[in-house]
C-alpha positions as CSV (number, residue, x, y, z in Angstrom):
1,X,-11.3,-12.1,-9.3
2,X,-8.8,-9.3,-10.5
3,X,-5.2,-9.4,-10.5
4,X,-3.1,-6.6,-8.9
5,X,0.3,-6.0,-7.9
6,X,1.2,-5.6,-4.1
7,X,4.8,-4.6,-3.3
8,X,6.0,-6.3,-6.4
9,X,4.0,-9.6,-6.2
10,X,1.0,-10.5,-8.2
11,X,-2.2,-11.0,-5.8
12,X,-5.6,-12.0,-6.9
13,X,-8.5,-9.9,-5.1
14,X,-12.2,-9.9,-5.1
15,X,-13.5,-6.6,-6.4
16,X,-15.0,-4.0,-5.2
17,X,-12.2,-3.4,-2.9
18,X,-11.2,-0.2,-1.1
19,X,-7.6,0.8,-0.1
20,X,-8.7,0.3,3.4
21,X,-9.6,-3.2,2.9
22,X,-6.8,-4.2,0.9
23,X,-4.6,-2.9,3.8
24,X,-6.6,-5.2,6.4
25,X,-6.4,-8.1,3.9
26,X,-2.6,-7.8,3.7
27,X,-2.3,-7.6,7.6
28,X,-0.2,-4.4,7.0
29,X,1.7,-3.8,10.2
30,X,1.3,-0.4,11.8
31,X,-1.1,1.0,9.2
32,X,-1.0,4.4,11.1
33,X,2.6,4.6,10.0
34,X,2.5,3.3,6.4
35,X,2.5,5.4,3.4
36,X,0.6,4.1,0.4
37,X,1.3,4.5,-3.3
38,X,-1.1,3.2,-6.1
39,X,0.3,3.5,-9.5
40,X,3.2,5.4,-8.3
41,X,1.0,8.2,-6.8
42,X,0.9,8.6,-3.0
43,X,-2.6,8.3,-1.7
44,X,-3.6,10.7,1.3
45,X,-4.7,8.7,4.4
46,X,-8.2,10.7,4.0
47,X,-8.7,9.0,0.7
48,X,-8.3,5.4,1.9
49,X,-11.9,4.5,2.5
50,X,-13.0,6.0,-0.9
51,X,-10.2,4.8,-3.1
52,X,-11.4,1.7,-5.2
53,X,-8.7,-0.9,-6.4
54,X,-8.9,-1.6,-10.0
55,X,-7.8,-4.5,-12.1
56,X,-3.8,-4.1,-12.8
57,X,-3.3,-1.5,-10.1
58,X,0.2,-1.6,-8.6
59,X,0.0,-0.8,-4.8
60,X,3.2,-0.3,-2.6
61,X,2.9,0.0,1.2
62,X,6.0,1.9,2.2
63,X,7.6,2.7,5.6
64,X,9.9,5.6,6.1
65,X,12.6,5.2,8.8
66,X,14.9,7.6,10.2
67,X,18.4,6.8,11.2
68,X,21.7,8.2,12.5
69,X,24.9,8.8,11.0
70,X,26.7,5.5,10.2
71,X,30.2,7.0,9.3
72,X,33.1,5.7,10.9
73,X,35.0,7.8,13.5
């Protein structure tokens, strides 16, 4: 077992583990809409299958949402 950090929380995982497999294990909602950072670096979607997670990696699943103007009238 290896310990990694996922969205700020410690998680024990079995290595080897690709980023794609980690996304599936964490039941990431709408994986087609998520951006992923590993150790503060954004990972291109085309690299997910080949990127192997290592012990002590920090992985963040990020969703960017658009919004409107919230100023009062």
